[in-house]
C-alpha positions in Angstrom: -14.3 0.6 -8.6 -10.6 0.6 -8.2 -8.4 3.0 -10.2 -6.1 1.8 -12.9 -2.4 2.3 -12.5 -1.0 5.5 -13.9 1.5 3.7 -16.1 0.1 0.6 -17.7 2.7 -2.1 -18.3 1.9 -4.1 -21.4 3.6 -7.3 -20.3 5.5 -8.4 -17.2 9.1 -7.4 -17.3 11.9 -9.6 -16.2 12.4 -8.9 -12.5 15.8 -9.0 -10.8 15.8 -11.1 -7.7 16.8 -8.3 -5.3 14.0 -6.2 -6.5 11.5 -9.0 -6.1 12.9 -9.9 -2.6 12.7 -6.3 -1.4 9.2 -5.7 -2.8 8.0 -9.0 -1.2 9.5 -8.1 2.2 7.8 -4.7 2.2 4.5 -6.0 1.0 4.5 -8.6 3.8 5.2 -5.8 6.3 2.3 -3.8 4.8 -0.1 -6.7 4.9 0.8 -7.7 8.5 0.4 -4.2 9.7 -2.9 -3.9 7.8 -4.1 -7.1 9.3 -3.7 -5.7 12.8 -5.4 -2.4 11.8 -8.4 -4.5 10.7 -8.4 -6.5 13.9 -8.2 -3.7 16.3 -10.9 -1.4 17.7 -10.2 2.3 17.2 -7.5 2.8 19.7 -4.7 5.4 19.5 -2.1 2.9 18.2 -4.5 1.7 15.5 -4.2 5.1 13.8 -0.4 4.9 13.7 -0.6 1.3 12.3 -2.8 2.6 9.5 0.0 5.1 8.7 2.5 2.2 8.7 0.4 -0.1 6.5 0.4 2.6 3.7 4.0 3.6 4.4 5.2 0.0 3.8 2.9 -0.2 0.7 4.5 2.9 -0.7 7.9 1.5 -0.1 7.0 -1.8 -1.8 5.8 0.2 -4.8 9.1 2.1 -4.9 11.1 -1.2 -4.5 9.2 -2.7 -7.4 10.5 0.0 -9.8 14.0 -0.3 -8.3 13.9 3.0 -6.5 14.8 1.5 -3.2 16.4 -1.8 -2.2 19.7 -3.5 -1.6 22.5 -1.1 -2.3 20.2 1.9 -2.7 19.9 4.8 -0.4 16.8 4.5 1.7 14.2 7.2 1.2 13.1 9.5 4.0 9.5 10.0 4.8 9.7 13.5 3.2 11.0 11.9 0.0 8.2 9.4 -0.1 5.7 12.2 0.5 7.1 13.9 -2.5 6.8 10.8 -4.6 3.2 10.4 -3.5 2.4 13.9 -4.5 3.9 13.3 -7.9 1.9 10.1 -8.3 -1.3 12.0 -7.3 -0.6 14.6 -9.9 0.0 11.9 -12.6 -3.4 10.3 -11.8 -2.3 7.1 -10.0 -5.1 7.5 -7.4 -7.7 8.9 -9.9 -11.2 7.4 -9.4 -10.3 6.1 -5.9 -12.3 8.7 -3.9 -9.2 9.4 -1.9 -9.0 12.9 -0.4 -6.4 15.1 -2.0 -3.3 15.0 0.2 -4.4 11.7 1.8 -0.8 10.9 2.7 -0.5 14.2 4.6 -3.6 13.1 6.6 -2.1 9.7 7.3 1.2 11.4 8.3 -0.6 13.1 11.2 -0.8 9.7 12.8 2.9 9.0 12.4 4.2 7.7 15.8 7.1 10.2 15.3 4.6 13.1 15.7 4.1 14.1 19.2 1.5 14.9 20.4 -0.9 12.8 18.4 -4.0 14.5 17.0 -7.1 14.5 19.1 -9.8 12.4 17.4 -13.4 13.5 18.1 -15.1 10.4 16.8 -12.6 7.5 17.0 -15.0 5.0 15.3 -15.7 7.2 12.3 -12.0 8.1 12.0 -11.1 4.4 12.1 -13.5 3.6 9.3 -12.2 6.5 7.2 -8.6 5.5 7.7 -9.4 1.9 6.9 -11.0 2.9 3.6 -7.8 5.0 2.8 -5.5 2.1 3.6 -7.6 -0.4 1.5 -7.7 2.0 -1.5 -4.0 3.0 -1.4 -2.7 -0.5 -0.8 -4.9 -1.9 -3.6 -3.7 0.8 -6.0 0.0 -0.1 -5.3 -0.6 -3.8 -5.5 -2.3 -3.5 -8.8 0.7 -1.7 -10.2 3.1 -4.3 -8.7 1.0 -7.1 -10.3 1.3 -5.4 -13.7 5.0 -4.9 -13.1 5.9 -8.5 -12.0 3.1 -10.5 -13.6 0.4 -12.7 -12.1 2.7 -15.7 -11.3 5.3 -13.6 -9.4 2.6 -11.6 -7.6 0.8 -14.7 -6.5 4.0 -16.1 -5.1 4.3 -13.0 -3.0 0.7 -13.4 -1.8 1.3 -17.1 -1.0 4.3 -16.0 1.2 1.9 -14.0 3.4 0.9 -15.5 6.7 -2.2 -17.6 6.4 -4.2 -15.4 8.8 -3.7 -12.5 6.3 -4.4 -14.7 3.2 -7.7 -15.9 4.7 -9.0 -12.4 5.4 -8.8 -9.2 3.4 -5.8 -10.3 1.3 -7.6 -13.1 -0.6 -10.5 -10.9 -1.4 -8.4 -8.0 -2.5 -6.1 -10.2 -4.6 -9.1 -11.7 -6.4 -10.5 -8.3 -7.0 -7.2 -7.0 -8.4 -6.8 -10.1 -10.6 -10.3 -9.8 -11.9 -9.8 -6.1 -12.6 -6.5 -6.7 -14.4 -8.1 -9.3 -16.8 -10.9 -6.8 -17.6 -8.6 -4.0 -18.5 
């Protein structure tokens, strides 16, 4: 079962257009990257794409609360890592079966890190990273849905390329919507 967000939002809040636009742009980047992760066999670049899928998802979550966006200073990877640690300690990823320090594990696959780690069993590592990407992104999307409301969130989903909508995104969106109506 997916974890509930760490800060429930009782009703959708009015969203400023730049916040919505920045969040949408970053979610579209996250979904496109995740789509390619899911398509690929476990190849070296697939692992760095898993890192970027969650990285863009983190940034979308930050944009949704106005922490980054137009006219705001962009956060470094280290600053995002700090925010993730804070969210972990506040329970955002509780009940998700994510390993503690999962972002640190994903950061090992950052293309900026040279050399890349040696993977003993690429297929098993690929499956593990895919579960982390799915869980992290779903947690962030659930919070964004609560923040923006169902109508705004569905507009963002509808802006995604059709190949993404027809695969994992439709299934995850339905699961998140169902979960939000049950809570």
